[in-house]
C-alpha positions in Angstrom: -24.2 -47.4 67.0 -22.2 -47.3 70.0 -18.6 -46.6 70.8 -17.1 -50.5 69.9 -19.1 -50.2 66.9 -17.5 -47.1 65.6 -13.6 -48.3 66.7 -14.5 -51.4 64.4 -16.0 -49.1 61.5 -12.9 -47.1 62.3 -10.3 -49.7 62.3 -12.0 -51.2 59.2 -11.6 -48.2 56.9 -8.2 -47.8 58.3 -7.2 -51.2 57.3 -9.1 -50.8 54.0 -7.0 -47.3 53.5 -3.5 -49.0 54.0 -4.5 -51.6 51.7 -5.3 -49.6 49.0 -2.2 -47.3 49.7 0.3 -50.1 49.6 -0.9 -51.4 46.4 -0.4 -47.9 44.5 2.9 -47.9 46.6 3.5 -51.7 44.9 2.4 -50.4 41.5 5.0 -47.4 41.3 7.4 -49.8 41.5 8.2 -49.3 45.5 9.0 -51.7 48.7 6.1 -51.0 51.5 8.3 -52.4 54.1 11.2 -50.1 53.4 9.2 -47.1 52.2 9.0 -45.3 55.3 12.8 -45.4 56.3 14.4 -45.3 52.7 15.9 -42.1 51.7 13.8 -39.8 49.2 16.6 -39.9 46.9 16.8 -43.8 46.9 13.2 -43.8 46.2 12.8 -41.5 43.4 15.8 -43.5 42.1 13.7 -46.6 42.5 10.5 -45.5 40.7 12.9 -43.7 38.2 14.5 -47.6 37.7 10.8 -49.3 37.6 9.5 -46.4 35.0 12.6 -46.9 33.0 12.5 -51.1 33.0 8.3 -50.9 32.2 7.9 -48.1 30.0 11.0 -47.2 27.9 13.1 -50.0 28.2 13.7 -49.9 24.1 15.8 -46.6 25.0 18.1 -48.3 27.2 21.2 -49.9 26.2 21.9 -53.5 27.7 24.7 -51.6 30.3 22.1 -49.5 31.2 19.5 -52.2 31.6 22.2 -54.3 33.9 22.7 -50.8 36.0 18.7 -50.6 36.5 18.5 -54.1 37.4 21.4 -54.3 40.2 19.9 -51.1 41.7 16.6 -52.9 41.9 18.1 -55.7 43.4 20.1 -53.9 46.0 17.2 -51.7 47.1 14.3 -54.4 47.3 16.5 -56.2 49.6 16.0 -55.3 53.3 19.2 -56.0 54.5 21.2 -54.0 51.7 18.7 -51.2 50.9 19.7 -50.3 54.6 23.2 -49.6 54.0 22.5 -47.7 51.0 23.9 -44.2 50.9 21.7 -41.5 49.1 24.8 -41.6 46.1 24.3 -44.8 45.1 21.0 -43.1 43.5 23.1 -40.8 41.4 24.0 -43.0 39.1 20.1 -44.2 38.3 18.8 -40.7 38.4 21.4 -39.8 36.0 20.1 -42.6 33.4 16.7 -41.3 34.0 17.4 -37.9 32.9 19.4 -39.1 29.8 16.1 -41.3 28.5 13.8 -38.2 29.7 16.3 -35.8 27.0 15.8 -38.7 24.4 11.8 -38.6 24.8 11.5 -34.9 24.9 13.8 -34.5 21.6 11.4 -37.2 20.1 8.5 -35.4 20.7 9.7 -32.1 19.8 10.7 -33.3 16.5 6.4 -34.2 16.2 
């Protein structure tokens, strides 16, 4: 194998790895376009909102659902996600904590 073939194989493997990572990130409810630029708390809140809306929607009231959906809209929009501050994540993370407590109580009673 000559040097060009090795470089081709490396680039091909890199593209496959990148595609696999992007797929996993999207499955977690995160935006791959803004992933590297977004604050960690906002990423946690984005993942929490996605999990709550997909797996635990039955435990949420309408106000909480609206709050989570609005946050997802803001974080998925490139223009507004750049302006979000970490304190915007607190409300979503608090909802997540409340639902986790409910789940723990239900599990504990089993």
